[in-house]
C-alpha positions in Angstrom: 5.8 -8.5 -7.4 2.8 -6.2 -6.9 2.3 -4.3 -3.7 -0.6 -2.2 -2.4 0.5 0.6 -0.2 -2.2 1.6 2.3 -2.5 5.1 3.9 -5.2 5.2 6.6 -6.3 8.8 7.4 -8.4 10.6 9.9 -8.1 14.4 10.3 -4.6 14.1 9.0 -4.0 17.4 7.2 -1.2 18.5 9.7 1.2 15.9 8.3 -0.6 14.4 5.3 1.1 16.3 2.5 4.6 15.1 3.6 3.3 11.6 4.0 1.6 11.4 0.6 4.5 13.1 -1.2 6.9 10.5 0.1 4.5 7.6 -0.8 3.9 8.9 -4.3 7.6 9.3 -4.8 8.5 5.7 -4.2 10.8 4.3 -6.9 9.2 0.8 -6.9 7.2 0.5 -10.1 4.7 -2.3 -9.5 2.6 -0.6 -6.8 -0.8 1.0 -6.2 -1.6 3.3 -3.4 -4.9 3.1 -1.5 -5.8 6.0 0.8 -8.6 5.5 3.3 -10.4 8.4 5.0 -12.4 7.7 8.2 -14.9 10.6 8.0 -12.4 13.4 8.5 -13.7 16.9 9.1 -10.5 18.9 8.4 -10.3 18.6 4.6 -8.3 15.3 4.4 -10.8 13.6 2.2 -11.1 16.5 -0.2 -7.2 16.8 -0.4 -7.0 13.1 -1.3 -9.6 13.4 -4.0 -7.6 16.3 -5.6 -4.4 14.4 -5.3 -6.0 11.4 -7.0 -6.7 13.4 -10.1 -3.0 14.0 -10.6 -1.8 10.5 -9.7 -3.3 7.4 -11.5 -1.7 5.0 -9.0 -3.7 6.6 -6.1 -7.2 5.5 -5.2 -9.2 7.0 -2.4 -11.9 5.3 -0.3 -14.1 6.7 2.5 -15.2 4.4 5.3 -17.1 4.9 8.6 -15.0 5.8 11.6 -15.8 2.8 13.8 -12.5 2.3 15.7 -11.0 5.6 17.1 -7.6 4.2 18.0 -6.7 2.1 14.9 -7.6 1.3 11.3 -9.2 -2.1 11.2 -11.8 -0.7 8.8 -9.0 0.0 6.2 -7.4 -3.4 6.9 -10.6 -5.3 6.4 -11.3 -3.6 3.1 -7.8 -3.9 1.6 -7.4 -7.5 2.7 -10.7 -8.4 0.9 -10.1 -6.3 -2.2 -6.4 -6.0 -3.0 -4.9 -7.8 -5.9 -2.7 -10.8 -5.2 0.7 -9.7 -3.9 1.9 -7.8 -0.9 0.2 -5.2 1.3 1.8 -2.7 3.6 0.6 0.3 5.6 2.0 3.8 6.1 0.5 6.0 8.9 -0.6 9.4 7.6 1.7 11.2 10.1 4.8 9.3 9.0 6.9 9.4 5.8 9.2 7.3 3.7 12.6 7.4 2.0 12.1 7.2 -1.8 13.6 3.7 -1.9 12.0 2.2 1.2 9.5 0.0 -0.7 12.2 -1.1 -3.1 14.5 -2.1 -0.4 11.9 -4.2 1.4 10.7 -5.8 -1.8 14.3 -6.7 -2.8 14.7 -8.6 0.4 11.4 -10.5 -0.2 12.5 -11.2 -3.7 15.4 -13.3 -2.5 12.8 -16.0 -1.5 9.2 -15.0 -2.2 7.9 -18.5 -1.7 9.2 -18.4 1.9 8.9 -14.8 3.0 5.1 -14.1 3.3 5.5 -11.5 6.0 8.4 -9.1 6.8 9.1 -6.2 9.1 12.0 -3.6 9.2 13.2 -1.2 11.8 11.8 2.3 12.2 13.6 5.6 12.6 11.8 7.9 15.1 11.4 11.6 15.1 9.9 14.1 17.5 9.6 17.8 16.8 12.0 17.4 13.9 14.7 15.7 16.1 15.7 12.1 15.6 14.8 10.1 18.7 16.5 6.9 17.6 15.9 3.6 15.8 13.7 0.7 16.9 14.6 -2.7 15.6 13.1 -6.1 16.7 14.9 -9.4 16.3 14.1 -13.0 17.1 15.7 -16.2 15.9 12.6 -18.4 15.5 8.9 -18.7 16.0 9.5 -20.0 19.6 11.7 -17.0 20.3 9.0 -14.7 18.8 6.3 -16.3 21.0 8.4 -15.8 24.1 8.9 -12.1 23.3 5.2 -11.7 22.9 4.8 -12.6 26.6 6.3 -9.2 27.6 5.7 -6.9 24.6 4.8 -6.9 20.9 8.0 -7.5 19.0 6.7 -5.9 15.8 7.0 -2.5 14.3 3.4 -2.4 13.1 3.8 0.3 10.3 6.6 -1.6 8.6 5.0 -5.0 8.2 4.6 -6.4 4.7 1.8 -9.0 4.3 1.3 -11.4 1.4 -2.4 -11.8 0.5 -2.1 -15.5 1.0 -1.8 -15.1 4.8 -4.9 -12.9 5.2 -7.1 -15.8 6.4 -4.8 -16.2 9.5 -4.8 -12.5 10.4 -7.4 -12.6 13.1 -7.7 -11.1 16.6 -8.4 -14.4 18.3 -7.9 -13.3 21.9 -10.0 -10.2 21.6 -12.7 -12.1 19.8 -12.7 -14.8 22.5 -13.1 -12.0 25.2 -15.8 -10.3 23.2 -13.7 -7.1 22.9 -13.6 -4.7 19.8 -10.6 -4.9 17.5 -9.4 -1.5 18.8 -6.0 -0.1 19.9 -3.6 -3.0 20.5 -5.5 -5.5 18.4 -2.6 -5.8 15.9 -0.6 -7.5 18.6 -3.2 -10.2 18.9 -3.1 -10.6 15.1 0.7 -11.2 15.1 0.2 -13.9 17.7 -2.4 -15.5 15.5 0.1 -15.5 12.6 2.7 -17.2 14.8 0.1 -19.7 16.0 -0.3 -20.6 12.3 3.4 -21.0 11.8 3.7 -17.8 9.8 7.1 -16.1 10.6 7.3 -12.3 10.4 10.9 -12.0 9.1 12.7 -9.3 11.0 15.1 -7.1 9.0 17.9 -6.0 11.3 18.1 -2.5 9.9 16.1 0.7 9.3 15.3 0.8 5.6 13.6 4.2 5.4 10.4 4.3 7.4 10.3 7.5 9.5 8.0 7.4 12.5 6.7 10.6 13.9 6.1 10.8 17.7 3.5 13.4 18.7 0.8 13.7 21.3 -2.0 13.4 18.8 -1.0 10.0 17.4 -3.0 6.8 18.1 -0.1 5.2 20.0 -0.2 7.8 22.8 -4.0 7.9 22.8 -4.0 4.1 23.3 -1.7 4.5 26.3 -3.9 7.1 27.8 -7.2 5.4 27.2 -8.4 3.7 30.4 -10.7 1.4 28.4 -7.7 -0.1 26.6 -5.3 -0.6 29.6 -6.2 -4.3 30.0 -5.9 -5.2 26.3 -2.3 -6.3 26.4 -2.7 -8.5 29.4 -5.8 -10.1 28.0 -3.9 -10.9 24.8 -0.8 -12.1 26.6 -2.8 -14.3 29.0 -4.7 -15.9 26.2 -1.7 -16.8 24.1 0.4 -17.8 27.2 -2.3 -20.4 28.0 -2.7 -21.6 24.5 1.1 -21.9 24.0 1.6 -23.3 27.5 4.4 -20.8 28.2 
C-alpha cells in the first residue's frame, strides 16, 4: 500500500534536519515524501531543495503562507494531488522512529478495506526530556462523538488518511460560521468524518512518533491567540446541536 508522508514547514531550520533525517530513514518501502514550505525566510526552502537532490523519494513544494497556525495549504494540495493510498503528516519540529510508518501500515494491512483512518499515540519531549505518552481511546463512533464534546480525542500528527475519505474531510462548523480554517480546524474535520460514519481507529500504543513541546510551536501559539479562543466552543456547539447531544 502506497503512502505519502507530508512534512509542512515554516521557518523550521531549528529542528528540520532531525525531522527530515528520521522521515527519510523510514524502512517502509512504498512511500513518497512531500515537503511543503510556506514562504520561509530562514533557509528552510533552500535546505529542502538541496535534500531533494540526494533523495529521489522527496519532492518539495512552495505554497503561500495563508494560515499562520496550521497547514491547510499543504493539506489541500496533497489531498488533491497524492496518488491513491494513504496520507500522513509529520510536523517539522517532530521526529519518527525508523519503523514508525511500517508499524502503522502493518496494522492497516490487517483490514485495509475497513481501516480508512487510523491514529496512534504520541511520545512527548520537552528540552530533551520525555514528558510522557498521550493515547486516545474510544469504543465506537458514539463514544468518539461524546468525547468530542469536551476535547478533540485525536493526536493530529499521527492520523493516517486513505484518499477515498478526502471528500468528507471538511471544516463544516467553521465554514457555517464563516471562519477561516485556522488553528483548531482539524478538530472540526474529525467531527465531519464521524458525521459521515468514518471511524478513526485508535491504536492503544505509541508506535514511534516523537512530539516536541516548545514555545514556538503552533499548538502553544493557538492557545495564546485571542482570535482563536472561541474556535473550540463554536465547533463543539455546532456538532452538539447536529448530533443532539
